[in-house]
N, C-alpha and C positions, 0 to 999 in steps of 0.2 A: 397411354402413349405406346406406340409400337417401336420396335428396335430402330427403324429408320429415323424416328423422331428424337431418339435419345442422343444426347451429346456427351462427349467425354469431358469430364470436369478435370482440369489440370491440377497437378500438385502445386499449390501456391508457393511452396518453397523454391520452385524452379524459376520463378519470375526474377527479373533483374532489379535489385534494390540498390539505392545509393543513400548514404547518410552524410551530410556535411553541415558545418557550422554556418548559421545565417547571422551575419553581423546586424542586419536590419531587424530581425526578430529577437536577437540575442538568445537563440535556442538552436538546437540541432533540428534540421529539417530532413525528413526521410521521404524519398520518392520511389516510384516503381516505373521503370522505363515503358513497360507495356500498357500502363494506365497513366498517361501524362497529366491528366487532370487531378490526380490524387496526390495528397501530401500529408505528412503528420509532423507536428512540432512537439518537441519534448526537451526537457532539461539535460538529458544524457543521450549519448549515441544509442545505447542499448534500448532505452525507453522509446526512442524515435523509431528504431527498427521494429520493435514489438508492436508499436502502434500502427505502422503502415502495413505490417503483416496481417494484423487483425482486420484492418480496413479492407485490404485486398480480399481476404477470405470472405468477408461480408458481401462485397461487391460481386465476387464470383458466384456466391450462393444466390444472390438476387438475380443475376443474369441468367443462371441456370433455371431458376424457378419461373422466370418470365420467358424462357426459351429464346433468349437473345444470344447473339454470338459472343463467345468468350475468347479473348485473345490467347493464342498459343504462346507459351513462354519462348523467348528467343533461344534459350538453352535446349529446348526440345525440337526446334526446327532443324531441318536438313538444309545444308548449303552445298552447292556444287563446287564452290571455289572459283567460279567464273562469274564475271559480270561485264557487260558492254558499256563502254564509255565513249561518248562522242565529244571530240574536241575540234577546234578549228584547224584548218590546214596549216597555218603558221605555227601554232603550238605543237602540232604533230611533228612538223619538221624540226623544230627546236629540240624536242624531246628525243627524236631519232639521232640528231647530232650528238646530244649529251650522252646517249646510250652508247653510241659508236665510240666516242672518245673514252668512255669508261670501259670499253671492251666487253660490253654486255649486249644481249638482245634487248629490244625495246621492252618486252615483257619482264625480263629479269631486272632491268633498270627501274621500271615503275614499281615492281614489287619491293625492291630495296628502298626506294623513296617513300613508298606508303608505309612500310613497316618501321621506318626510322622517324616517322612523324609522331610527335607526342599526342 
């Protein structure tokens, strides 16, 4: 394999993991955001996290061995801080009115609304 064909294998600890209780399964379920089809059930949070970490490690190794694309961890991606959002004319007008009433630019108003959303 030449250098152009080599792919960088990401550090699996940089992936985005979640562990939560599953009432349906009566166990903790761990998931990885970058691999939405993977999950791991265990009796404790720590066992669930260790299980999904081992599973992701195995999947990344398999993807690398078969020269398939490996998702970049969200934590390692670069973000510009900008994104475009299209809304209807009516909503645009309503938001502009709300921003003006709050004494903010539309951008400042939307950032404050988005950052206060749970």
